[in-house]
Structures are given as structure tokens and as C-alpha cells.
N, C-alpha and C positions, 0 to 999 in steps of 0.2 A: 569526424562526426561520431558522437557517442551513440551507442545502441539505442539508449532511451529517447534521444533526440530524434533519430531516424525513425523509430517506431511511432513517435508523435506525428511526424510528417506523413509516414506511410498510412496511418489510420485515417488521418484527415483527408488525404488525397483519395483514398478509396471511398470514404463515406460521402464525400462531396462531388467527386468526378467519376467514381466507378472504376478507376484504373488501379490494377493490382501493382503493388510496389513491394515485392518480396526482398529479403536480405540480399539476394544477389545483385540487386539494383542500387545498392547503397553507394557504391563508387560512382555510378552514373549520376545519381542525385547530387552527390557532393560536387562533381565536376560542373554540372549545370547551374547549381545554386551559387557557385563561386562568383558569377557575374553579377548577381543581385547583391551579394555581400559587398563587392567592390563598388557597385553604383550607389549603394546606401551608406557607405563608410562604416559597415558593421564588421566587427572583428571575428566573431565566432558564429558557428551555426546555432548554437544555443541562444545567443542573443537575437539572431535572426528569427528563430522560432518564437521567442517571447514577443517580438515585434509583430509578426504575421498574426499571431493569435490575440493580439490586443485589439481593442475597438478601433483604434486609428489605423493600425496595420491591416486589419480585416477589410476596411473600407478602401484603402489605397494601394495595398501590396498584393491582395489576394489574386487579382487578374494576372499579375506578373508571375506569381508562383505557378498558376495554371499554365501560362504561356511556356514556362520553363519545363514542366513535366510531361506536356503533350508532345507526341511525335507526329511530324508532318512530312510525310513522304508521298509523293504522287507524280504522275506523268500525264501528258496529254495522250488521249486514246489508250489509256492503261487497261489491260485486259480487253482487247478489241472485240472478242466474240460477244461480249455484252452489248456493244454498240451495234453489231450485226444483228443480234436478236431484236434489239430495240427497233431498228430500221425495217427489218423484214417481217416481224411478227407483231409487235406491240402497236406501232404507230398505224399500220394499215387497219388493225382491229378498231382502234380509237376513231379513225376516220370513217369507217363503215358503220359506226354506231349511231350516226346522225346527230351526235351531240353538238358538232360544230354549227349545225343549222340552228341550234338554241343559244348560240353565242357563249357556250361553255368551253373554256379553253383546256387543252391537255395540260395537266399539272404534274410536274416532276420535281422531286426533292433530292439534292445532293446533301446527304446528312453526314457530316464530317468532311467538308469540302476542302479543307486545308487551304493551300494557296491559290486555288481557283482553277487548276487545270481541269479537274473533272467537270464543274458546271459549264465552263467554256467549251469543252468538248461536246457536252450535251447540246449546247446552243448551236454549235456548228452543225451537228447532225440534225437536229430539229429544223434549223433554218434551211438546210438543204432540202429536207423533205417538204417544208412549206413552200419553197420555190416551185416545186413540181405539183403542189396541191394547195392552191391559193386559198381554199376555204379553211385550211388547217391553221389553228392558232394555238399558242402554247405559252405557259408561264413556268419559270424556273425559280425555285427557292434553294438557296445554298446556305448552309449553316455550319458553324464550328463553335467550340467552346473557347478558342484562343482569339482574344480581341486583336492581338498583334498579327496573327496570320490572316485574319479577315480583312485587315487594312491592306495587307499585301495583295490579297485576292481582288479587292476593289480597285487598286491601283492598275493591276492587269499588265505589269511590265515584266518581261521575262528575258533571259539570255537567249540568243539565237540557238545555242546548243540544246536548250530545253525544248525546243519546238521541232526537233529532228523527227519525232514520231507523228507529226501532223503531215497528211498527204500534201503534195506540193500545190495542187490546185486549190486546196482549202486554205493553205498557208497565204497564197497570193491574194485570195479573196478577203480574208478576215484579219490579217495581221498587217500592221504598219511598222516599217523600219525606222529606227532612230535617225535623226537628221545628221547625227555624228557617227559615221560608220565605225570609227575606232572603238565605240562602246559596245558594239555587237549586241544591241538590245532591240527587242520588238515589243510592241503593245497591241492588245486586242482592240479592234476598232470600235468606235463609240456605239454604232448599231448593235453589235453583238454584246458589248458591256451592258447595254440598256435592257437586255432581255433577262438579266440575272438580278434577283433581289437577295441581298445578304443580310443575315441575321444571326445574332449569338444565341445559341440554344445549348443548354446543359441537359444531356440525356437522363440525368438523374432526377430532374424535376418531374413532379407528378403530371404536369400538363406542359406540352411543348409550346402552347400559346399560338398554335396554328389552326385557324378556324376552318380552312378548306380541306376537304378530302383529297388525297393525292391518287393519281393514276399509277405512278411509279415512284419507288424510293430506292435510291442507291445508298447503301450503307456498307462500304467495302473496306476491308482491312482496318477495322475500327474495333469490333467486339472481341478481337483476339486478345485485347488488353484487359478484358472483363472476365470475372468468374462465371460459372454456369447460371447461378441464380440470377445475377445482373443481366446476363445475355437473355435469359428467358423473359424477365421483366420488360427489357427494352423491346424484344420482338413482339410481345403482345401490344405494346404501345404503338409499334409500327403497324400492326395488324388493324387496330382501331382507326389509324390515320389514313389507311388505304380505302378506296372505294372497293366495293365487291367487284371481283375480277381484276383487281389491281395487282401490280408485280413488285416484288422485292429482289433486288440484286445485292448479293453479298460477295466478299472477296474469295479469290480462288483457294485460299488456305483456310476458309471458314466453312462451317456447316451448321444446319439446323437440327442435325441428328442428335437425339437425346434430349431435346427440348420439347416441352408440351406446348406447342403452338400450332394453330390451325392454318398452316400453309401446305400447298401441294407443290412438289418439285416439278418443273416443267422443262428444265434444261440444266446443264451444270451451273450450279450456284445461282439459279434463278427459280423463284418460288412465286405462286399465285394465291391470292386470297379468293376462296370459292364463295 
């Protein structure tokens, strides 16, 4: 890939998705785009660029380009301290606020949900809490920019190996094994799947298109791919999307330090909107 072609892709990806694509990632981009060139029968990256940036290509190929450049790594119960904080601090607070008496559900957003492990973990945790507190109701929004990964999340089929981090009693309750044992596959049960609503959202859009204020937003291991100004803009949008007293959870390698945002740290990588 010629440098000017790479720069064209890099600038477009940053402007439209917010993901930094420095020269060091050129080899990675080449490797990932090869699949698209082969699928389309295009010989060179330059020709592919001309196609993507044409009117026809913009309409049909842009979603595939975004799927290629986004990174999707996640696990069930990833960073378990966050779910402990959710169960021990956040959910009891929501229950004691008497909101449930007004039929106002607890709203949580998995922003950058990848292949679904995070929102389904949320649903397991919230469903267990609801079992012990029948008046508790909740709503889960899960979003990603990749249409391909959202389809994987909706399907909710995983290898048994990927579910090793789920406690055994939870696994027995919410997972269904494949009828063919040789496949070693499991699927999230219908009841749990029904609690999660999936939507494609681009963090770079001015408006997320989400009408409801959230009690909690999980946006973990996502903003590390953004530069500081983009991070600050996004965190201010999340601040507006949260209720007063709502919580923002970010990844263990991320921080709001150095950003001009009105969040108060309350635990490791957990922040509250005052």
C-alpha cells in the first residue's frame, strides 16, 4: 500500500470513526483489507480506495471497511470488580431511590459491546439481582459501530471455551448447550437475550439517537484508540446521556485524568456524574 493511499484511509477512518491509524498500523490495515480486496475482486489498495470513496462504494462498502478496522476483544465477566461494584453499590442505590415504584426501569448501556459478552454479563448480573428483588426492573442497550459484530452479538452463540469465566451456577441457568456435543457451542437462553436491545451507534455522531437518560454507561477499552480531544468530546456526550448520580465505567488501562469533564472518581475506573 502506497503511503498516500494509507494516508487517505487513515484520515477517513479518524474523521468518521475517531480511531487513530498511525503509520505503525499500516501493515495491520493492509492485512485486514486483503479480505475485502479478494471478496470484491479488486487488485490493488488504490483501486479499493477509489471504490470506497465513490458514491456507490460509500453506500455499499463503508460498513465493511469499518468492520475491518474496528477491534473486537471481550470476555464474559471481564474486569469482574466492575460487576461487584455494580451489584454491591449501584443496584442497591437504584432500588432504594423508589424509582421502581414509578415503573421507571434501571437503564444501562454497553457502549462498544463487541460480540455481546459484556451486555449478556450485565443481564446475568441484573437478572440475579431482580430474582432477589422482584420490584427491580431493568433495560439494557448495547451498541457498536460494526454491523457484523452486532449480528454476532444478536445470535449469541459462543464456544464453550469462551464461557469459562462465567460462574458455574450462572452458566447452568442462562446457557443452552448445542444438541451436537461435537460442536462445543452454547447459546444464551431466549429470556436473557430478550433483555438486550442492540443498536448501531457511531460515537462520532453529534447525537447518539438515544432518548432515555442512562443510570450506567460501560465504555471499556474503547477510547484508548482515540486521541485526547476525541476522548474529551465523547466523555462529555456520555455525561449528558447519564442521569444525575449516574455512573461511567471505563477500562482498566484508561483514565479520565487530563480531560475537562465533570465526573467524580468513586472507585478504580468508575466515575459518577454529580
